N, C-alpha and C positions, 0 to 999 in steps of 0.2 A: 503492499499499500503506499503510494507515494504521501508527500507532505499534505498536499492538496486536498487528497482524498480523506487522510486522517483529519485533517483540519474540519472538512465539511461534515464527515461522520460524527464526529464529538460535539459540533455546534449543533447537529441535529438531536444527538441525544440528550442536549439539555433543551432543548425548545420546550417553552412553556414553564420554564423552572422557574417559579415565582411565590414567594409567601403571599402575595395579593392576588394571585390568579393569573390566568394565560398573560403572557407577553404578547406585545404586538405581533414577533415573528411567529406566534402560536396560531394566529387567526386562521381562518380558512382560506381566505384569499392570499396570506402571504404564505402559506403551505403551497396553495398550488401554485402560487408563483414560483416558489424553489421547486417544484417537481418539473414545471416548463424549461426552468434553466438548466435542470440535471439532465433532462432529456436532449436539449440543444447541446450541451457539453458532453453527451456520451457518457455522462457519471454514473454508472451503475452503482456504485457505493453510495453516491447521495439519494439515488431515488429509493434503494434498501432502506436506507436510514428512515425516509419518512413514511415507510410502512408499518404500521401496529402490528404487533405480534397475535392479535385477536381481529386480523381484517376478515371482511366476508370473503369467502369463496369466488373465483372468478368463474365465469363460465367457460372461459376460454378453452377450445379443443385442444389444445395443444399442453395443457397440463393433464399430468400423469398422477393417478391414485398415490402413489407414493410422497407427491410434493405435500406439504403443509400448506396454508393459505398464504403466508407471507411469500412463500416461494414461487407459487403459483401466479400471484399478481406481478410479482418481480418478473418472472418470466414471459407473462404476456405484454408488458412494457418493453422488455427487450427486445423481443421477436417483433412486436409490431410497430415500434415508433424509435427505438434506440438504434438497433443494428440497420435497419433502414434509412437510416439518417434522416428523419423526418424532420419537418421545420411545422411547427405548429403556429397558427396567426390566429389570435383572439377576435372573434367579431364581435362579441357581446359577453357579458358575463353579471350574472345574478347570483347574489348569495341569500340563501335563506336559510336561518340560524347556523346551524353548522354545516350548511352544503352549499358546494360552489357547481354553479351550473353555467358551463362556460361552452357556447357557441364556437367552434372552430373549424377553420380550412385546414387542411393538412395537404404538405407535398411531401412528396418522395419518390425517391427513383424507382420504388418495388410498385408505387401507383403507375407511373411513367410504361413500367415493362407490361401492364395490362392494358395501355394503351389510353391511358387518361392521366390528366395533369394534375387533378387534386381530387381530395373526398372532404364533405362536409359533415359534421356532425356535432353531437354534444356531449362533452366530459361531464359525469354529474360524479363529484367526489364530497363525499362526507368525510368530517375530520374531528377527530375527540384529542384533547391534549396534545395538540401539534403534530398527530401523526395521522395517516389517511387509515379510516376505519372501512370504509367502501368506495368502490372505483369501477366506474363502467362507462364505456364509449357506448353512444346509441347513434348509427348512424343515420342521416336525411335521405332516405329513399326516395323521396319527392326529386331530390336532385339527380340527373340524369348519370353526371359521371361518379357520382357515389352508387349509385343502383349499379352500375356496369361494372365496376370495380369488385363489388361484394358478390354479383352474380358470378363472376369468375371463380370465386370461392366457394360457389353453391349456397351463397346466405341471400336472404330476401327475394323481392319480386321479381328481380332477372336472373334468378339462380338457373343454372346450366342442370336440366332433369335429364336422367337418362332413361 
């Protein structure tokens, strides 16, 4: 682990450490911002540090039964946005209590291989004590490019059926 990753990991461990309540860095928006920054930096150490040990199970098909919930979510994030070098552009954000709803445009060489420039959808991220406790991406299938890309994966209204 390099010193930058160690520092990020240590900082993430201390998120929300305060006798008076959550620090500003532990708010749902701040945690989501750190998630996006970590994705753009391809920093899986920081991504993993943001995931709570009691995170809800991801429904990602790539997760194996022997993976615990944090490992499953980290695998999903690494496979779908970190390794493909995705760039997330936030179009709109709403925060409802402990939940961030972020409408995103996502660009990646992975989508280009499927013949589309980008996909759109919503990240729904629930945060508790400065950590992600629930995370899911909801594709916007009304968007043609998004429907086409997910269709190549067998997902959504444009899914290729045998």
